[in-house]
PDB file with one MODEL, atoms N, CA, C and O in Angstrom:
MODEL        1
ATOM      1  N   MET A   1       0.726  -1.102  -0.374  1.00  0.00           N
ATOM      2  CA  MET A   1       0.502  -0.286   0.330  1.00  0.00           C
ATOM      3  C   MET A   1       0.752   1.127   0.237  1.00  0.00           C
ATOM      4  O   MET A   1       0.009   1.980  -0.248  1.00  0.00           O
ATOM      5  N   ILE A   2       2.306   1.329   0.953  1.00  0.00           N
ATOM      6  CA  ILE A   2       2.774   2.260   1.359  1.00  0.00           C
ATOM      7  C   ILE A   2       3.370   2.594  -0.641  1.00  0.00           C
ATOM      8  O   ILE A   2       3.227   3.677  -1.207  1.00  0.00           O
ATOM      9  N   ASN A   3       3.890   1.540  -1.178  1.00  0.00           N
ATOM     10  CA  ASN A   3       4.326   2.057  -2.372  1.00  0.00           C
ATOM     11  C   ASN A   3       3.650   1.907  -3.142  1.00  0.00           C
ATOM     12  O   ASN A   3       4.340   1.716  -4.142  1.00  0.00           O
ATOM     13  N   TYR A   4       1.849   1.817  -3.595  1.00  0.00           N
ATOM     14  CA  TYR A   4       1.100   2.297  -4.374  1.00  0.00           C
ATOM     15  C   TYR A   4       1.340   3.448  -4.074  1.00  0.00           C
ATOM     16  O   TYR A   4       1.730   4.029  -5.087  1.00  0.00           O
ATOM     17  N   ILE A   5       1.311   4.318  -2.937  1.00  0.00           N
ATOM     18  CA  ILE A   5       1.175   5.497  -3.006  1.00  0.00           C
ATOM     19  C   ILE A   5       2.218   6.270  -3.626  1.00  0.00           C
ATOM     20  O   ILE A   5       1.900   7.236  -4.320  1.00  0.00           O
ATOM     21  N   LYS A   6       3.855   5.851  -3.400  1.00  0.00           N
ATOM     22  CA  LYS A   6       4.948   6.783  -3.356  1.00  0.00           C
ATOM     23  C   LYS A   6       4.547   6.583  -5.119  1.00  0.00           C
ATOM     24  O   LYS A   6       4.177   7.603  -5.700  1.00  0.00           O
ATOM     25  N   GLU A   7       4.632   5.247  -5.938  1.00  0.00           N
ATOM     26  CA  GLU A   7       4.266   5.092  -7.423  1.00  0.00           C
ATOM     27  C   GLU A   7       3.262   6.558  -7.244  1.00  0.00           C
ATOM     28  O   GLU A   7       3.786   7.671  -7.271  1.00  0.00           O
ATOM     29  N   SER A   8       2.220   6.424  -7.118  1.00  0.00           N
ATOM     30  CA  SER A   8       0.844   7.671  -7.554  1.00  0.00           C
ATOM     31  C   SER A   8       1.347   8.989  -7.254  1.00  0.00           C
ATOM     32  O   SER A   8       0.891   9.882  -7.968  1.00  0.00           O
ATOM     33  N   TYR A   9       2.268   9.361  -6.270  1.00  0.00           N
ATOM     34  CA  TYR A   9       2.399  10.736  -6.047  1.00  0.00           C
ATOM     35  C   TYR A   9       3.926  10.618  -7.427  1.00  0.00           C
ATOM     36  O   TYR A   9       3.562  11.509  -8.194  1.00  0.00           O
ATOM     37  N   ASN A  10       4.280  10.466  -7.590  1.00  0.00           N
ATOM     38  CA  ASN A  10       5.853   9.873  -8.231  1.00  0.00           C
ATOM     39  C   ASN A  10       4.828  10.153  -9.787  1.00  0.00           C
ATOM     40  O   ASN A  10       5.124  11.186 -10.386  1.00  0.00           O
ATOM     41  N   GLU A  11       4.090   9.595 -10.191  1.00  0.00           N
ATOM     42  CA  GLU A  11       3.418  10.192 -11.629  1.00  0.00           C
ATOM     43  C   GLU A  11       2.466  10.761 -11.636  1.00  0.00           C
ATOM     44  O   GLU A  11       1.551  10.612 -12.446  1.00  0.00           O
ATOM     45  N   LEU A  12       2.517  11.659 -10.566  1.00  0.00           N
ATOM     46  CA  LEU A  12       1.417  12.651 -10.657  1.00  0.00           C
ATOM     47  C   LEU A  12       2.389  13.805 -10.815  1.00  0.00           C
ATOM     48  O   LEU A  12       2.120  14.696 -11.620  1.00  0.00           O
ATOM     49  N   ARG A  13       3.893  13.857  -9.841  1.00  0.00           N
ATOM     50  CA  ARG A  13       4.747  14.765  -9.895  1.00  0.00           C
ATOM     51  C   ARG A  13       5.545  15.321 -11.215  1.00  0.00           C
ATOM     52  O   ARG A  13       5.918  16.348 -11.781  1.00  0.00           O
ATOM     53  N   ASN A  14       5.530  13.351 -11.318  1.00  0.00           N
ATOM     54  CA  ASN A  14       6.487  13.704 -12.907  1.00  0.00           C
ATOM     55  C   ASN A  14       5.831  13.430 -14.363  1.00  0.00           C
ATOM     56  O   ASN A  14       6.428  13.975 -15.292  1.00  0.00           O
ATOM     57  N   HIS A  15       5.433  13.163 -14.479  1.00  0.00           N
ATOM     58  CA  HIS A  15       4.872  12.065 -15.720  1.00  0.00           C
ATOM     59  C   HIS A  15       3.419  12.986 -15.766  1.00  0.00           C
ATOM     60  O   HIS A  15       2.699  12.557 -16.668  1.00  0.00           O
ATOM     61  N   VAL A  16       2.901  13.957 -15.145  1.00  0.00           N
ATOM     62  CA  VAL A  16       1.672  14.443 -15.552  1.00  0.00           C
ATOM     63  C   VAL A  16       1.766  15.881 -15.880  1.00  0.00           C
ATOM     64  O   VAL A  16       2.384  16.736 -15.247  1.00  0.00           O
ATOM     65  N   THR A  17       1.026  16.040 -17.024  1.00  0.00           N
ATOM     66  CA  THR A  17       1.054  17.224 -17.864  1.00  0.00           C
ATOM     67  C   THR A  17      -0.146  18.167 -17.324  1.00  0.00           C
ATOM     68  O   THR A  17      -1.333  17.931 -17.549  1.00  0.00           O
ATOM     69  N   TRP A  18       0.366  19.340 -16.532  1.00  0.00           N
ATOM     70  CA  TRP A  18      -0.756  20.326 -15.939  1.00  0.00           C
ATOM     71  C   TRP A  18      -0.510  21.511 -16.606  1.00  0.00           C
ATOM     72  O   TRP A  18       0.455  22.200 -16.938  1.00  0.00           O
ATOM     73  N   THR A  19      -2.419  21.512 -16.734  1.00  0.00           N
ATOM     74  CA  THR A  19      -2.341  23.019 -17.294  1.00  0.00           C
ATOM     75  C   THR A  19      -1.775  24.281 -16.473  1.00  0.00           C
ATOM     76  O   THR A  19      -1.550  24.229 -15.264  1.00  0.00           O
ATOM     77  N   THR A  20      -1.439  26.167 -17.794  1.00  0.00           N
ATOM     78  CA  THR A  20      -1.098  26.719 -17.140  1.00  0.00           C
ATOM     79  C   THR A  20      -1.973  27.018 -16.031  1.00  0.00           C
ATOM     80  O   THR A  20      -2.844  26.182 -15.791  1.00  0.00           O
ATOM     81  N   TRP A  21      -1.910  28.004 -15.342  1.00  0.00           N
ATOM     82  CA  TRP A  21      -3.093  28.621 -14.438  1.00  0.00           C
ATOM     83  C   TRP A  21      -3.844  29.587 -15.313  1.00  0.00           C
ATOM     84  O   TRP A  21      -5.057  29.771 -15.214  1.00  0.00           O
ATOM     85  N   SER A  22      -2.919  30.302 -16.326  1.00  0.00           N
ATOM     86  CA  SER A  22      -4.306  31.165 -17.320  1.00  0.00           C
ATOM     87  C   SER A  22      -5.660  30.258 -17.589  1.00  0.00           C
ATOM     88  O   SER A  22      -6.856  30.541 -17.517  1.00  0.00           O
ATOM     89  N   GLU A  23      -4.975  29.083 -17.918  1.00  0.00           N
ATOM     90  CA  GLU A  23      -5.822  27.826 -19.154  1.00  0.00           C
ATOM     91  C   GLU A  23      -6.826  27.347 -17.846  1.00  0.00           C
ATOM     92  O   GLU A  23      -8.044  27.307 -18.021  1.00  0.00           O
ATOM     93  N   ALA A  24      -6.179  26.964 -16.436  1.00  0.00           N
ATOM     94  CA  ALA A  24      -6.900  26.954 -15.455  1.00  0.00           C
ATOM     95  C   ALA A  24      -8.222  28.109 -15.203  1.00  0.00           C
ATOM     96  O   ALA A  24      -9.377  27.855 -14.861  1.00  0.00           O
ATOM     97  N   GLN A  25      -7.732  29.149 -15.438  1.00  0.00           N
ATOM     98  CA  GLN A  25      -8.850  30.473 -14.613  1.00  0.00           C
ATOM     99  C   GLN A  25      -9.837  30.066 -16.103  1.00  0.00           C
ATOM    100  O   GLN A  25     -10.761  29.262 -15.982  1.00  0.00           O
ATOM    101  N   ARG A  26      -9.554  30.648 -17.347  1.00  0.00           N
ATOM    102  CA  ARG A  26      -9.862  30.243 -19.020  1.00  0.00           C
ATOM    103  C   ARG A  26     -10.932  29.559 -18.566  1.00  0.00           C
ATOM    104  O   ARG A  26     -11.912  30.163 -18.131  1.00  0.00           O
ATOM    105  N   LEU A  27     -10.860  27.933 -18.622  1.00  0.00           N
ATOM    106  CA  LEU A  27     -11.538  26.913 -18.667  1.00  0.00           C
ATOM    107  C   LEU A  27     -12.571  26.805 -17.709  1.00  0.00           C
ATOM    108  O   LEU A  27     -13.676  26.332 -17.973  1.00  0.00           O
ATOM    109  N   THR A  28     -12.086  27.419 -16.128  1.00  0.00           N
ATOM    110  CA  THR A  28     -13.146  27.519 -15.159  1.00  0.00           C
ATOM    111  C   THR A  28     -14.388  29.057 -15.550  1.00  0.00           C
ATOM    112  O   THR A  28     -15.470  29.061 -14.964  1.00  0.00           O
ATOM    113  N   VAL A  29     -14.103  30.019 -16.372  1.00  0.00           N
ATOM    114  CA  VAL A  29     -14.683  30.930 -16.294  1.00  0.00           C
ATOM    115  C   VAL A  29     -15.954  30.386 -17.621  1.00  0.00           C
ATOM    116  O   VAL A  29     -17.153  30.646 -17.520  1.00  0.00           O
ATOM    117  N   ILE A  30     -15.502  29.821 -18.476  1.00  0.00           N
ATOM    118  CA  ILE A  30     -16.238  28.923 -19.792  1.00  0.00           C
ATOM    119  C   ILE A  30     -17.065  27.825 -18.875  1.00  0.00           C
ATOM    120  O   ILE A  30     -18.032  27.419 -19.520  1.00  0.00           O
ATOM    121  N   VAL A  31     -17.011  27.454 -18.071  1.00  0.00           N
ATOM    122  CA  VAL A  31     -17.381  26.436 -17.474  1.00  0.00           C
ATOM    123  C   VAL A  31     -18.719  26.977 -16.501  1.00  0.00           C
ATOM    124  O   VAL A  31     -19.849  26.492 -16.442  1.00  0.00           O
ATOM    125  N   ALA A  32     -18.278  27.896 -15.936  1.00  0.00           N
ATOM    126  CA  ALA A  32     -19.048  28.571 -14.683  1.00  0.00           C
ATOM    127  C   ALA A  32     -20.379  29.285 -15.914  1.00  0.00           C
ATOM    128  O   ALA A  32     -21.563  28.982 -15.769  1.00  0.00           O
ATOM    129  N   VAL A  33     -19.949  30.140 -16.952  1.00  0.00           N
ATOM    130  CA  VAL A  33     -20.698  30.525 -18.226  1.00  0.00           C
ATOM    131  C   VAL A  33     -22.267  29.596 -18.727  1.00  0.00           C
ATOM    132  O   VAL A  33     -23.456  29.879 -18.880  1.00  0.00           O
ATOM    133  N   PHE A  34     -21.297  28.244 -18.860  1.00  0.00           N
ATOM    134  CA  PHE A  34     -22.448  27.461 -19.624  1.00  0.00           C
ATOM    135  C   PHE A  34     -22.989  26.961 -18.224  1.00  0.00           C
ATOM    136  O   PHE A  34     -24.118  27.450 -18.164  1.00  0.00           O
ATOM    137  N   SER A  35     -22.767  26.250 -17.086  1.00  0.00           N
ATOM    138  CA  SER A  35     -23.701  26.573 -15.852  1.00  0.00           C
ATOM    139  C   SER A  35     -24.919  27.485 -15.804  1.00  0.00           C
ATOM    140  O   SER A  35     -26.081  27.079 -15.810  1.00  0.00           O
ATOM    141  N   VAL A  36     -24.484  28.935 -15.748  1.00  0.00           N
ATOM    142  CA  VAL A  36     -25.478  29.601 -15.958  1.00  0.00           C
ATOM    143  C   VAL A  36     -26.213  29.002 -17.099  1.00  0.00           C
ATOM    144  O   VAL A  36     -27.068  28.190 -16.747  1.00  0.00           O
ATOM    145  N   ILE A  37     -26.085  29.219 -18.538  1.00  0.00           N
ATOM    146  CA  ILE A  37     -27.049  29.101 -19.153  1.00  0.00           C
ATOM    147  C   ILE A  37     -27.419  27.630 -19.526  1.00  0.00           C
ATOM    148  O   ILE A  37     -28.193  27.525 -20.477  1.00  0.00           O
ATOM    149  N   LEU A  38     -27.189  27.005 -19.204  1.00  0.00           N
ATOM    150  CA  LEU A  38     -28.073  25.450 -19.326  1.00  0.00           C
ATOM    151  C   LEU A  38     -28.865  25.834 -17.716  1.00  0.00           C
ATOM    152  O   LEU A  38     -29.995  25.422 -17.980  1.00  0.00           O
ATOM    153  N   ALA A  39     -28.956  26.361 -16.241  1.00  0.00           N
ATOM    154  CA  ALA A  39     -29.826  26.880 -15.312  1.00  0.00           C
ATOM    155  C   ALA A  39     -30.461  27.606 -15.730  1.00  0.00           C
ATOM    156  O   ALA A  39     -31.622  27.375 -15.394  1.00  0.00           O
ATOM    157  N   LEU A  40     -30.319  28.920 -16.675  1.00  0.00           N
ATOM    158  CA  LEU A  40     -31.363  29.466 -17.224  1.00  0.00           C
ATOM    159  C   LEU A  40     -32.409  28.362 -18.116  1.00  0.00           C
ATOM    160  O   LEU A  40     -33.596  28.088 -17.939  1.00  0.00           O
ATOM    161  N   VAL A  41     -31.850  28.088 -18.690  1.00  0.00           N
ATOM    162  CA  VAL A  41     -32.856  26.656 -19.900  1.00  0.00           C
ATOM    163  C   VAL A  41     -33.347  26.287 -19.062  1.00  0.00           C
ATOM    164  O   VAL A  41     -34.542  26.582 -19.096  1.00  0.00           O
ATOM    165  N   VAL A  42     -33.067  25.737 -18.218  1.00  0.00           N
ATOM    166  CA  VAL A  42     -33.754  24.616 -17.356  1.00  0.00           C
ATOM    167  C   VAL A  42     -35.176  25.595 -16.845  1.00  0.00           C
ATOM    168  O   VAL A  42     -36.366  25.282 -16.905  1.00  0.00           O
ATOM    169  N   PHE A  43     -34.515  26.923 -16.315  1.00  0.00           N
ATOM    170  CA  PHE A  43     -35.434  27.368 -15.287  1.00  0.00           C
ATOM    171  C   PHE A  43     -36.708  27.482 -17.030  1.00  0.00           C
ATOM    172  O   PHE A  43     -37.859  27.048 -17.073  1.00  0.00           O
ATOM    173  N   GLY A  44     -36.404  27.763 -17.493  1.00  0.00           N
ATOM    174  CA  GLY A  44     -37.152  28.502 -18.817  1.00  0.00           C
ATOM    175  C   GLY A  44     -38.212  27.093 -19.318  1.00  0.00           C
ATOM    176  O   GLY A  44     -39.441  27.096 -19.374  1.00  0.00           O
ATOM    177  N   VAL A  45     -37.562  26.310 -19.538  1.00  0.00           N
ATOM    178  CA  VAL A  45     -38.502  25.496 -19.998  1.00  0.00           C
ATOM    179  C   VAL A  45     -39.143  24.314 -18.888  1.00  0.00           C
ATOM    180  O   VAL A  45     -39.594  23.276 -19.371  1.00  0.00           O
ATOM    181  N   ASP A  46     -39.163  24.524 -17.324  1.00  0.00           N
ATOM    182  CA  ASP A  46     -39.739  24.161 -16.278  1.00  0.00           C
ATOM    183  C   ASP A  46     -40.779  25.433 -15.911  1.00  0.00           C
ATOM    184  O   ASP A  46     -41.530  25.188 -14.967  1.00  0.00           O
ATOM    185  N   THR A  47     -40.921  26.739 -16.521  1.00  0.00           N
ATOM    186  CA  THR A  47     -41.594  27.414 -16.420  1.00  0.00           C
ATOM    187  C   THR A  47     -42.586  27.615 -17.239  1.00  0.00           C
ATOM    188  O   THR A  47     -43.711  28.020 -16.948  1.00  0.00           O
ATOM    189  N   VAL A  48     -42.002  27.216 -18.685  1.00  0.00           N
ATOM    190  CA  VAL A  48     -43.128  27.071 -19.737  1.00  0.00           C
ATOM    191  C   VAL A  48     -44.105  26.097 -19.563  1.00  0.00           C
ATOM    192  O   VAL A  48     -45.244  26.224 -20.013  1.00  0.00           O
ATOM    193  N   PHE A  49     -43.626  24.894 -18.780  1.00  0.00           N
ATOM    194  CA  PHE A  49     -43.742  23.441 -18.762  1.00  0.00           C
ATOM    195  C   PHE A  49     -45.242  23.406 -17.376  1.00  0.00           C
ATOM    196  O   PHE A  49     -46.300  22.779 -17.337  1.00  0.00           O
ATOM    197  N   SER A  50     -44.665  24.299 -16.536  1.00  0.00           N
ATOM    198  CA  SER A  50     -45.259  24.512 -15.240  1.00  0.00           C
ATOM    199  C   SER A  50     -46.675  25.674 -15.638  1.00  0.00           C
ATOM    200  O   SER A  50     -47.606  25.691 -14.832  1.00  0.00           O
ATOM    201  N   LYS A  51     -46.741  26.519 -16.785  1.00  0.00           N
ATOM    202  CA  LYS A  51     -48.034  27.359 -17.032  1.00  0.00           C
ATOM    203  C   LYS A  51     -48.859  26.575 -17.473  1.00  0.00           C
ATOM    204  O   LYS A  51     -50.019  26.461 -17.078  1.00  0.00           O
ATOM    205  N   ALA A  52     -48.052  25.642 -18.790  1.00  0.00           N
ATOM    206  CA  ALA A  52     -48.880  24.589 -19.519  1.00  0.00           C
ATOM    207  C   ALA A  52     -49.859  23.782 -18.917  1.00  0.00           C
ATOM    208  O   ALA A  52     -51.027  23.753 -19.304  1.00  0.00           O
ATOM    209  N   ILE A  53     -49.325  22.999 -17.797  1.00  0.00           N
ATOM    210  CA  ILE A  53     -50.037  22.366 -17.468  1.00  0.00           C
ATOM    211  C   ILE A  53     -51.337  23.014 -16.450  1.00  0.00           C
ATOM    212  O   ILE A  53     -52.440  22.532 -16.193  1.00  0.00           O
ATOM    213  N   GLY A  54     -50.780  24.127 -16.066  1.00  0.00           N
ATOM    214  CA  GLY A  54     -51.788  24.876 -14.624  1.00  0.00           C
ATOM    215  C   GLY A  54     -52.482  24.900 -15.781  1.00  0.00           C
ATOM    216  O   GLY A  54     -53.412  24.095 -15.827  1.00  0.00           O
ATOM    217  N   GLN A  55     -52.189  26.068 -17.409  1.00  0.00           N
ATOM    218  CA  GLN A  55     -53.545  26.192 -18.358  1.00  0.00           C
ATOM    219  C   GLN A  55     -54.278  24.429 -18.656  1.00  0.00           C
ATOM    220  O   GLN A  55     -55.436  24.395 -19.073  1.00  0.00           O
ATOM    221  N   TYR A  56     -53.751  23.476 -18.485  1.00  0.00           N
ATOM    222  CA  TYR A  56     -53.940  21.783 -18.856  1.00  0.00           C
ATOM    223  C   TYR A  56     -55.514  22.070 -18.281  1.00  0.00           C
ATOM    224  O   TYR A  56     -56.652  22.211 -18.729  1.00  0.00           O
ATOM    225  N   PHE A  57     -54.643  22.059 -16.701  1.00  0.00           N
ATOM    226  CA  PHE A  57     -56.001  21.791 -15.676  1.00  0.00           C
ATOM    227  C   PHE A  57     -57.200  23.088 -15.274  1.00  0.00           C
ATOM    228  O   PHE A  57     -58.191  23.164 -14.547  1.00  0.00           O
ATOM    229  N   GLN A  58     -56.627  23.798 -15.997  1.00  0.00           N
ATOM    230  CA  GLN A  58     -57.403  24.739 -15.596  1.00  0.00           C
ATOM    231  C   GLN A  58     -58.688  24.911 -16.680  1.00  0.00           C
ATOM    232  O   GLN A  58     -59.684  25.594 -16.445  1.00  0.00           O
ATOM    233  N   TRP A  59     -58.487  24.267 -17.719  1.00  0.00           N
ATOM    234  CA  TRP A  59     -59.632  24.179 -19.170  1.00  0.00           C
ATOM    235  C   TRP A  59     -60.224  22.622 -18.662  1.00  0.00           C
ATOM    236  O   TRP A  59     -61.368  22.214 -18.862  1.00  0.00           O
ATOM    237  N   ILE A  60     -59.136  21.889 -17.963  1.00  0.00           N
ATOM    238  CA  ILE A  60     -60.158  20.028 -17.520  1.00  0.00           C
ATOM    239  C   ILE A  60     -60.723  21.158 -16.254  1.00  0.00           C
ATOM    240  O   ILE A  60     -61.908  21.314 -16.547  1.00  0.00           O
ATOM    241  N   LYS A  61     -60.533  21.711 -15.436  1.00  0.00           N
ATOM    242  CA  LYS A  61     -61.770  22.259 -14.461  1.00  0.00           C
ATOM    243  C   LYS A  61     -63.739  23.324 -14.756  1.00  0.00           C
ATOM    244  O   LYS A  61     -64.808  23.450 -14.159  1.00  0.00           O
ATOM    245  N   SER A  62     -63.105  23.775 -15.989  1.00  0.00           N
ATOM    246  CA  SER A  62     -64.361  24.484 -17.167  1.00  0.00           C
ATOM    247  C   SER A  62     -64.852  23.593 -17.210  1.00  0.00           C
ATOM    248  O   SER A  62     -65.858  23.475 -17.909  1.00  0.00           O
TER     249      SER A  62
ENDMDL
END
């Protein structure tokens, strides 16, 4: 188990290519923007379906 941890640490330290700090920041902003856009789309679809179902039940009651 100790050997596995040492080898894993060595692999991460010496053989993994990490992105630059500026690229990581840029990608984080892109993910945040798309997350907000997706949340707004889901909110919009939910609102439309909620109103449509409300109208449908209103029509059934009449």
